[in-house]
Each structure stands twice: as C-alpha cells, then as structure tokens.
C-alpha positions in Angstrom: -38.0 26.6 14.0 -35.4 27.1 10.9 -37.4 28.9 9.0 -34.7 29.6 6.2 -34.4 25.6 6.2 -38.0 25.6 5.6 -37.8 27.7 2.6 -35.0 26.2 1.1 -37.7 22.6 0.4 -39.7 24.7 -1.6 -39.8 23.3 -5.0 -43.2 24.4 -6.2 -43.4 27.4 -4.9 -40.2 28.9 -5.7 -41.4 32.9 -6.5 -42.3 32.6 -2.8 -38.2 30.8 -1.7 -36.7 33.2 -3.7 -39.1 36.2 -2.7 -36.6 39.0 -1.1 -39.4 40.4 1.9 -40.1 36.7 2.3 -36.1 36.0 3.4 -36.2 39.4 5.5 -39.3 37.9 7.9 -37.0 34.6 7.3 -33.9 36.0 9.1 -35.7 38.3 11.8 -37.4 34.7 12.8 -34.1 32.7 12.8 -31.9 35.1 14.2 -31.0 34.7 17.8 -28.1 35.5 20.4 -27.1 38.7 20.8 -27.9 40.2 18.0 -31.1 39.7 18.3 -33.2 43.0 18.2 -30.8 44.2 16.0 -31.2 41.4 13.1 -35.0 42.1 14.0 -35.3 46.0 13.3 -32.8 45.5 10.5 -35.3 43.6 9.0 -38.5 45.0 10.1 -37.6 48.3 8.5 -35.9 47.4 5.1 -39.8 45.6 4.7 -41.1 48.9 5.7 -39.6 50.5 2.7 -40.2 48.2 -0.1 -43.8 47.9 1.0 -44.8 50.7 1.7 -46.0 52.1 -1.5 -48.4 49.0 -1.7 -50.4 50.7 1.3 -54.1 51.2 0.8 -54.2 48.7 -2.1 -57.1 46.7 -0.7 -56.7 43.3 -2.0 -57.1 41.4 1.2 -57.9 42.5 4.7 -54.4 41.5 6.5 -51.6 43.4 6.8 -49.4 45.4 4.2 -47.0 42.5 4.7 -49.4 39.5 4.6 -51.2 41.4 1.5 -47.1 41.0 0.0 -47.3 37.7 0.3 -50.1 37.1 -1.5 -49.3 38.5 -4.7 -46.5 36.4 -4.8 -48.5 32.9 -4.3 -50.7 34.2 -6.3 -48.5 34.6 -9.5 -46.9 31.2 -8.8 -46.8 29.3 -12.3 -46.0 25.6 -11.6 -47.2 22.4 -11.8 -49.7 22.3 -9.2 -51.2 25.9 -10.6 -51.4 25.0 -13.4 -53.3 21.5 -13.0 -55.6 23.7 -11.2 -56.1 26.0 -13.9 -57.3 23.1 -16.1 -59.7 21.5 -13.3 -58.3 18.6 -12.2 -58.9 19.6 -8.4 -63.0 20.9 -9.2 -64.1 18.0 -6.7 -62.0 18.5 -3.5 -63.9 20.0 -1.0 -62.1 21.4 2.5 -63.3 19.5 5.8 -63.6 16.0 6.6 -64.6 15.4 2.9 -60.9 16.1 1.4 -59.5 13.0 2.4 -62.7 11.3 0.7 -61.7 13.4 -2.5 -58.1 13.0 -2.2 -58.7 8.8 -3.1 -60.6 10.1 -6.2 -57.9 11.7 -7.3 -55.4 10.4 -9.9 -51.5 9.1 -8.4 -49.6 12.8 -10.2 -52.6 14.5 -8.9 -52.6 13.3 -5.6 -48.7 13.5 -5.9 -48.5 17.4 -6.2 -51.8 17.8 -4.2 -50.5 17.2 -1.4 -47.0 18.5 -2.0 -48.7 21.8 -2.6 -50.6 21.7 0.9 -46.7 20.9 2.7 -45.4 23.7 0.9 -48.2 25.6 2.2 -47.5 24.6 5.8 -44.3 25.8 5.1 -44.9 29.2 3.7 -47.8 30.2 7.0 -45.1 30.2 9.3 -43.3 33.7 7.2 -46.9 34.7 6.4 -47.8 33.9 10.5 -44.6 36.4 11.8 -46.4 38.9 13.9 -43.3 42.3 14.9 -45.0 43.5 18.0 -44.8 40.3 19.0 -40.9 39.5 19.2 -40.5 39.8 23.0 -38.3 43.1 24.2 -38.3 44.4 20.7 -41.9 46.6 20.6 -42.1 48.0 24.1 -40.2 52.0 23.7 -39.1 50.6 20.3 -41.5 53.0 18.3 -42.0 49.5 15.9 -46.5 49.4 14.5 -47.8 46.8 13.2 -47.4 46.6 9.2 -51.6 47.8 9.8 -54.9 46.9 8.1 -55.6 47.1 4.8 -59.0 48.0 4.2 -61.0 51.3 5.0 -64.5 49.7 6.7 -65.6 51.0 3.2 -63.3 49.2 0.9 -63.9 46.0 -0.8 -61.0 43.6 -0.8 -59.9 42.0 -3.9 -60.2 38.7 -5.1 -56.8 37.8 -3.3 -58.5 37.8 0.2 -59.6 34.6 -0.9 -55.3 33.6 -0.4 -55.8 35.3 2.8 -58.7 33.1 4.0 -57.4 30.3 3.3 -53.6 30.9 4.8 -55.8 31.1 7.8 -56.5 27.5 7.7 -55.5 25.8 10.1 -55.2 22.6 8.2 -52.7 22.7 5.7 -54.9 20.5 2.8 -57.8 22.8 3.2 -55.9 25.5 1.9 -54.9 23.4 -0.8 -58.0 23.5 -1.9 -59.2 26.6 -1.7 -55.7 27.6 -3.7 -56.2 25.7 -6.1 -59.8 26.5 -6.4 -58.3 29.7 -6.7 -55.9 29.4 -9.1 -59.5 27.3 -11.4 -61.0 30.5 -11.4 -58.1 33.2 -11.6 -55.5 31.6 -13.4 -51.8 31.8 -12.2 -48.5 33.3 -13.6 -48.9 36.3 -15.4 -52.5 36.1 -16.2 -53.9 36.2 -12.2 -53.2 39.7 -12.3 -56.1 40.8 -13.7 -59.1 39.6 -16.0 -57.6 41.6 -19.0 -54.3 42.3 -20.9 -52.6 44.3 -23.5 -49.9 43.9 -25.7 -46.1 45.1 -24.3 -45.1 47.3 -27.2 -41.6 46.5 -28.5 -41.1 44.0 -26.2 -42.2 41.2 -26.1 -45.2 39.6 -23.5 -48.1 41.6 -22.1 -48.5 43.7 -19.4 -52.3 43.4 -17.0 -55.0 47.0 -17.8 -55.2 47.5 -14.1 -58.7 49.5 -15.0 -61.5 47.9 -16.7 -65.0 49.5 -18.6 -67.0 48.5 -15.3 -69.9 47.9 -18.0 -72.5 45.2 -17.1 -74.5 43.3 -19.6 -77.5 44.4 -18.1 -76.5 48.1 -18.8 -77.0 47.9 -22.9 -80.3 48.0 -23.6 -82.1 47.6 -27.4 -79.5 44.8 -28.4 -80.7 41.4 -26.6 -80.9 39.2 -29.5 -77.1 39.8 -29.7 -75.8 39.8 -26.1 -77.6 36.2 -26.5 -75.2 35.4 -28.7 -72.3 36.3 -27.3 -73.4 34.8 -23.8 -74.2 31.5 -26.1 -70.4 31.5 -27.3 -69.2 32.9 -24.1 -70.5 29.3 -21.9 -69.9 27.6 -25.1 -66.0 28.3 -24.8 -66.4 28.3 -20.8 -67.3 24.5 -20.9 -64.5 23.4 -23.2 -66.4 22.9 -26.4 -66.1 24.4 -29.5 -66.8 27.7 -29.7 -67.0 30.1 -33.1 -65.0 33.4 -33.2 -67.2 36.9 -33.5 -67.4 40.0 -35.7 -69.3 42.3 -34.3 -70.2 45.6 -37.1 -72.3 48.7 -37.2 -72.6 52.1 -36.5 -70.5 53.8 -34.5 -71.9 54.2 -30.4 -73.9 51.4 -30.4 -72.6 48.9 -28.2 -70.2 46.3 -30.0 -67.4 47.2 -27.6 -69.1 47.8 -24.4 -71.1 44.4 -25.3 -67.2 42.6 -25.4 -66.5 44.4 -22.3 -69.6 43.6 -20.5 -68.7 39.7 -21.6 -65.8 40.1 -19.2 -67.4 41.8 -16.5 -69.5 38.4 -16.4 -67.3 35.9 -16.3 -63.6 36.8 -15.3 -64.4 34.7 -12.2 -64.9 31.7 -13.7 -61.6 31.8 -15.7 -62.0 34.2 -18.9 -59.5 36.5 -20.1 -59.2 38.7 -22.2 -56.0 40.1 -25.1 -56.5 43.3 -26.4 -54.4 43.5 -29.4 -54.2 46.3 -32.3 -53.8 45.7 -35.6 -50.8 47.2 -35.9 -50.1 44.4 -33.4 -51.4 41.6 -35.5 -48.1 40.2 -36.4 -47.5 39.4 -33.2 -50.3 36.5 -33.0 -48.1 33.6 -33.6 -47.1 34.8 -30.1 -50.1 35.4 -28.6 -51.7 32.1 -29.6 -48.1 30.3 -27.8 -48.8 31.9 -24.8 -52.3 31.3 -24.4 -52.0 28.1 -25.4 -52.5 24.7 -23.2 -53.5 27.3 -20.3 -56.5 25.7 -18.4 -57.9 29.1 -18.7 -60.4 30.9 -21.7 -59.3 33.5 -23.6 -61.4 36.0 -25.6 -58.3 37.7 -28.3 -60.5 40.6 -29.1 -59.1 43.2 -31.9 -61.1 46.5 -31.7 -61.7 48.7 -34.7 -60.8 46.4 -37.4 -60.6 47.8 -40.6 -57.6 47.5 -43.5 -57.7 50.2 -46.8 -57.6 48.5 -49.6 -53.9 48.4 -50.2 -53.2 47.2 -47.5 -51.8 43.6 -47.0 -51.8 43.1 -43.1 -55.0 41.4 -43.4 -54.1 38.4 -44.9 -51.7 37.7 -41.4 -55.0 38.0 -39.6 -56.6 35.9 -41.8 -54.3 32.9 -41.9 -54.1 33.3 -38.1 -57.8 32.7 -37.7 -58.2 29.7 -40.1 -55.8 28.4 -42.0 -52.3 28.4 -40.8 -50.6 25.4 -40.3 -50.3 26.1 -36.6 -54.5 25.1 -35.4 -55.8 28.0 -33.2 -55.5 26.8 -29.2 -58.8 25.5 -28.4 -59.2 27.7 -25.7 -59.3 30.5 -27.7 -61.0 32.8 -29.6 -61.4 35.7 -32.0 -63.8 38.7 -31.1 -63.1 41.1 -33.6 -65.8 45.0 -34.0 -65.5 47.1 -37.1 -67.9 49.5 -38.3 -68.1 47.8 -41.3 -69.4 43.9 -42.8 -66.2 43.6 -45.4 -63.1 44.2 -42.9 -61.1 44.7 -45.6 -62.3 48.1 -48.1 -64.1 47.2 -51.3 -63.6 49.8 -54.5 -65.7 50.4 -57.8 -62.2 49.0 -59.2 -62.2 45.2 -57.4 -65.8 45.4 -59.5 -64.0 46.8 -63.0 -61.6 44.3 -63.4 -59.6 43.4 -66.6 -62.5 40.0 -66.9 -64.6 38.7 -64.7 -62.5 36.0 -63.3 -60.7 37.8 -61.5 -63.2 40.6 -60.6 -65.2 38.0 -58.5 -61.3 36.8 -56.9 -60.2 39.7 -55.8 -64.2 40.5 -54.7 -64.0 36.9 -52.8 -60.3 37.6 -51.3 -61.6 41.4 -49.7 -64.8 39.5 -48.5 -63.2 36.0 -47.2 -61.9 37.4 -43.5 -65.4 38.5 -42.1 -66.4 35.0 -43.9 -63.8 33.4 -41.1 -65.7 34.1 -38.0 -68.2 31.8 -37.3 -71.1 34.6 -35.9 -71.8 37.7 -36.7 -73.6 40.7 -35.0 -75.3 43.5 -36.4 -74.9 46.6 -34.5 -77.2 49.2 -35.8 -78.4 52.7 -35.1 -81.6 52.6 -32.3 -84.9 54.3 -33.7 -86.3 57.1 -31.4 -88.1 54.6 -29.3 -85.1 52.5 -28.9 -82.9 55.7 -28.1 -85.1 56.9 -25.6 -85.2 53.7 -23.6 -81.7 53.3 -23.9 -81.7 57.1 -21.8 -84.0 56.2 -19.6 -82.6 53.2 -18.7 -79.3 54.6 -18.3 -81.4 58.0 -16.2 -82.6 55.2 -13.5 -79.3 54.0 -13.5 -77.6 57.1 -12.7 -80.3 58.3 -10.3 -81.0 61.6 -11.9 -84.8 63.0 -10.7 -84.9 64.9 -13.8 -89.3 64.5 -14.5 -89.4 61.9 -17.9 -91.3 63.8 -20.1 -88.4 66.8 -19.4 -85.5 63.7 -19.2 -87.1 62.7 -22.9 -87.2 66.6 -24.3 -83.6 67.1 -23.6 -82.3 63.6 -25.3 -84.1 64.7 -28.5 -82.0 68.0 -28.2 -79.3 66.3 -27.5 -79.5 64.1 -30.0 -79.7 66.5 -32.9 -76.7 69.1 -31.5 -74.6 66.0 -31.1 -74.8 63.8 -34.1 -77.7 60.9 -34.5 -78.8 58.5 -31.5 -76.6 55.5 -30.6 -76.2 54.3 -26.6 -73.0 56.7 -26.6 -74.8 59.5 -27.7 -77.2 58.7 -25.0 -74.6 57.5 -22.8 -73.0 61.3 -22.8 -76.7 62.8 -22.5 -77.1 60.8 -19.5 -72.9 62.1 -18.4 -74.2 65.4 -19.0 -77.0 65.6 -16.7 -75.5 63.8 -14.2 -73.1 66.5 -13.8 -74.7 69.8 -14.3 -77.8 68.4 -11.5 -74.8 68.0 -9.0 -74.6 71.5 -9.9 -77.7 72.3 -9.1 -77.8 73.7 -12.9 -80.4 73.4 -15.0 -79.7 71.5 -19.0 -78.6 74.1 -21.4 
C-alpha cells in the first residue's frame, strides 16, 4: 500500500496532508528494500522528538502520536467542517440508518459527506500505524510504544470523540461522528477552546487554556438574573434573534461569574466566547468578520467596561452594537459588565449646559450606549441573610466541617474586615477557611 499516494489525494483534510508528523509516519509505512529498518527508526525517533512535549496532556485515551493526529483533524477548516458547524448533518446516524439518512441530504451535502468519509478511510492508515508491530524492528532495538496518555484518574478531553470515531471500521460511521464533533465544538481556530481573547499587536485570536470552572448552580441569590441570561442564551443557540446584555451593579456580586458560568453550561452546544478589553474595541470590525458566517454562536464579552467623560471610544462601540452600515452577525451578541448603568460617566456639567437643548443632548448622547443593550440586569450587594446563604452554600460545596453557628459568626466578622458583603467576599472567606482547616488551625 502506498500511503503517501493516499495522503496526496486528500482535498478536504488538507492540514492533515501537510502535517509533518503524518508525513514521517507515511514514510515509515512506505519504506521498502534494504533501507526499511533505518527508515522506520529514523521516522520513529523524529516523531518522538516532536511529540515528547505533549505527553500527559490527556486529550484522548490513545497514544500520544494518535493524540497529535486527532489535534490536526480537530483543527481542520474546510467545506465539510463548516457545513457540519451549520448543522447540515445533524440528522445523520451511525449503523444501519446511515444510508437512509444519506438520502435525505441535498446533493451537495451528500457529495461532501461521502468525500469526507473516503478521506477518513485513507487517514486511518496513518492513524493505525504501530511501530511495535513492524517485523524485526521492535525486537532488541529499544523501540517502545508511543504510550497511553491518560492515567486512571484523568478524564480525557473533548477530542476523545475523534479518537472513538477513528476506531470505527465503517468510514460512514466515522464521518457521522466527525460531523457531530464539528457541530458541537467547532472547527479551525475555534475548536481549540470554548473561550478566546484577542492577540495583542497582531490580528487574530488565541485560545484561553484555563477558564474559570464556575457553574450557574454555584451562584446564589441571583436567580432572576440567571434565568434571563439562560433564556437569552438559549434563544441565541436556537438561531433566533437574541439581545445584547448589560450586567451592572456593585463589585463582587457575580456579574462576570454569571457570564463565565453560561459558557461552562453551553460550551458543548456550539457556544464560544471572545473576551475583548476596552482598549481593543477599535478592533471590533475584525472580530465581527471573524465570527460572521460560522455555524457557532458567540458571546463577545467586555468585562468591567466604563468610559470617562472625555473618552470618545464609546462612540465606536455604540456604532458596532447598533447603527453602523455593516449589521452585527446574527450568531453573536455583546455581553458587557459595568459597575454603573450609564457606561459613559456623567458629570454635573452635563446638566448645567449653556441651554436646555444642549443639556438634554449631552445627557442623551451619553446614555445612548447603555440603551443599545436590549437586556439590562442589576446586581446589588446582598443583605445579611443573602450573604450568609451564599457562605453556607459555598462552605457546603467546599466540604467544610465548621459548625453552622460558628461559620456564620466568622463570616460576619470577615465581611466587616474585608469591605462589606458580596459574593466575592463570601468566596474569599470560604477559601480562607478551607486553607486553615486543611492546616488544622482555627480561624483567626
């Protein structure tokens, strides 16, 4: 079998065709004659040198060579992956029903799907290659397996689904699982993570490798706000018109945590988040172009935003939200947090203008940015009972053993010493208690 010829025929999965490690494996498979042993060993050691840094990342349960190949496949961005993102293959099933489902696709969809299935069959010849099974090479040559990635207590990542697909003997079944993967997690640059941030001093985005694991269930005392956020996000995911959202209120009350928790709940449903800092707002056209036309849904997250009275950047932001010639993509919404409802600071001078018309115009101009958010949610500092409820909830989640009465007494002392009541203060208090309990000490 000439594996290189197979890979040279790849059209959709072009990144795999051009991947250096896939090329080395291909050379090892196709080696013949007197140089078989040297060619295989050369490729083996070259691959080991390139892959050794990825050992232990825990993405799939296969070998770390297979892990790399799955990473390449996950990052493909082509007509098949884009069509999958848009849900063209949502009705496809594996097994006996696959052929029936194929008949329900359009001609273009069916052609792309079958082409992808055929290419995955070719790719499997590289994915399945095992150096240990090469006759005469493994024996006495210190050629070890590439090894398993996942320890017994480590949970594989989302790319495990591609590993499972590559083990399917039927290439149609494999293509179905690949299509569902791209639908749920995206393709190309957006597959790498659920959250992204703009790269400084360069175009493009970079994945956020470690995101806050906060869950909506962890946030206590803001049920009404959570319900509206959930409803609006599910409208977005359904492909219906969703509103931009402004969360404003006191510091530490859960505004940013609510947004992050939304991502954690819906990241496997095609929701992505791009974080944008205030000084990056001039790059909004770049971001909107990046997300436009994708089958994924996006929250464009601007945290802790506010503008001083003499800053004009808010006018750029205002036009991007609503009012510019180019419409905001239907698959994206802006979600912003602020400590004040009127994002643009008002001063007394605005109310003491030279005449009534100008005064009214100044105030209206500064309030117009906040008005362009269809949903405005207020986050207020909790009262005593709500604060203690948050503490009890977080203490239970942390597994603390402090008696309830003492817990509340210590929590009230903590909030007096640390700037008042808020969800953030409650979390910091529970973190402190967790530490001292672990050390076997009593609260100070």
